[in-house]
C-alpha positions in Angstrom: 42.1 13.0 -7.3 44.1 9.6 -8.2 42.5 7.1 -11.0 41.3 5.4 -8.2 39.1 7.4 -7.0 38.4 8.5 -11.2 37.3 4.5 -11.2 35.4 4.7 -8.3 33.2 8.0 -9.2 32.6 6.4 -12.8 31.3 2.9 -11.1 29.0 5.2 -8.6 27.6 7.5 -11.1 26.8 4.2 -14.0 25.2 2.6 -10.6 23.3 5.9 -9.6 22.1 5.7 -13.4 20.9 2.1 -13.3 19.0 2.9 -10.2 17.3 5.6 -12.2 16.2 4.0 -14.9 14.7 1.6 -12.5 10.9 1.3 -12.8 8.7 -0.3 -10.4 7.0 -3.5 -10.9 3.2 -3.1 -10.9 2.9 -5.4 -8.1 5.3 -2.5 -6.0 3.3 0.3 -7.4 -0.1 -1.5 -6.0 1.3 -2.4 -2.9 2.6 1.5 -2.1 -1.2 2.8 -3.2 -2.8 0.1 -0.8 0.0 0.9 1.8 -1.0 4.7 0.9 -4.9 4.0 1.9 -4.4 2.2 5.0 -1.9 4.6 6.4 -5.4 6.7 6.2 -6.9 4.2 8.3 -3.9 4.9 11.2 -4.3 8.8 10.6 -8.2 7.7 11.6 -9.5 8.8 8.3 -11.4 6.3 6.9 -13.0 8.1 4.9 -9.8 8.7 3.0 -9.0 4.7 3.3 -12.6 4.6 1.7 -11.6 6.7 -1.2 -8.9 4.2 -2.1 -11.9 2.0 -3.0 -12.2 1.4 -6.6 -15.8 2.9 -7.5 -16.5 4.8 -4.1 -17.4 8.2 -5.3 -20.2 6.7 -7.9 -22.0 5.1 -4.4 -24.6 6.2 -3.1 -24.0 8.7 -0.4 -26.0 6.6 2.8 -23.9 3.3 1.6 -21.2 5.7 1.6 -21.5 6.5 5.1 -22.5 3.0 6.5 -19.0 1.5 4.9 -17.5 4.2 7.2 -19.4 2.9 10.4 -18.0 -0.3 9.5 -14.3 0.8 9.1 -14.9 2.9 12.1 -15.6 -0.4 14.0 -13.1 -2.4 12.6 -10.7 0.3 13.9 -12.3 -0.5 17.1 -11.9 -4.0 17.2 -8.4 -3.6 16.5 -8.2 -1.2 19.4 -9.8 -4.0 21.6 -8.0 -7.0 20.1 -5.3 -6.0 19.3 -4.0 -2.3 21.2 -4.6 -0.5 18.0 -2.8 -0.4 14.6 0.6 1.3 14.8 2.2 0.3 11.2 1.9 -0.2 8.1 4.7 -1.4 5.5 4.9 -3.6 2.4 5.9 -7.2 3.1 8.9 -8.5 1.6 6.1 -10.7 -0.4 5.2 -7.3 -2.5 2.4 -8.7 -4.7 1.0 -11.3 -6.9 -0.2 -10.5 -10.9 -3.5 -12.8 -11.9 -3.3 -11.4 -15.1 -6.4 -13.6 -15.7 -8.9 -11.1 -14.0 -6.8 -8.2 -14.2 -5.8 -7.7 -10.9 -2.7 -7.8 -8.5 -2.7 -9.1 -5.4 -0.5 -6.3 -2.8 0.9 -8.0 0.7 1.2 -5.8 3.2 2.0 -6.3 7.0 -0.2 -4.7 9.4 1.7 -4.1 13.0 -0.5 -4.0 16.2 0.7 -2.3 19.5 0.3 -6.2 21.0 3.5 -6.8 19.0 1.9 -8.9 16.5 1.8 -8.7 12.3 -0.7 -9.7 10.6 0.0 -10.3 6.9 -2.7 -9.2 4.4 -4.0 -9.3 0.9 -5.2 -6.5 -0.8 -6.8 -6.7 -4.0 -5.5 -4.3 -6.3 -6.9 -2.8 -9.9 -5.9 0.2 -12.3 -8.9 3.0 -12.6 -7.4 5.7 -15.1 -4.3 4.6 -14.6 -3.9 4.9 -10.4 -3.9 2.3 -8.4 -7.5 0.8 -6.3 -8.4 -1.5 -3.5 -11.0 -3.7 -5.0 
């Protein structure tokens, strides 16, 4: 390996080192968590989606069952209106922090079977160090 190869290797290693030190912003962390919860809708797992809601475990079981039914209806509506949900991704906007309310608004792109997309805003809060939907 010549001098040029060594220089390229050093620059590449320095770049990789910088990338390894980079921490995700709170907006990115919240958006990734929100995307994970919405992915559960894709997997037809509404209870898994709802488990991402802050305080969900503390709700009475009857109310949790009502929320699951409401989410199932939401999925049926998406199927009828848009041929179903096909993909979820973090929007290029990622999110915005409202420091007075201690909320991060995560932006997701929902892609539907009819080739349309919708950007949704998901309010996220930290609960015991974990991002949850508000």
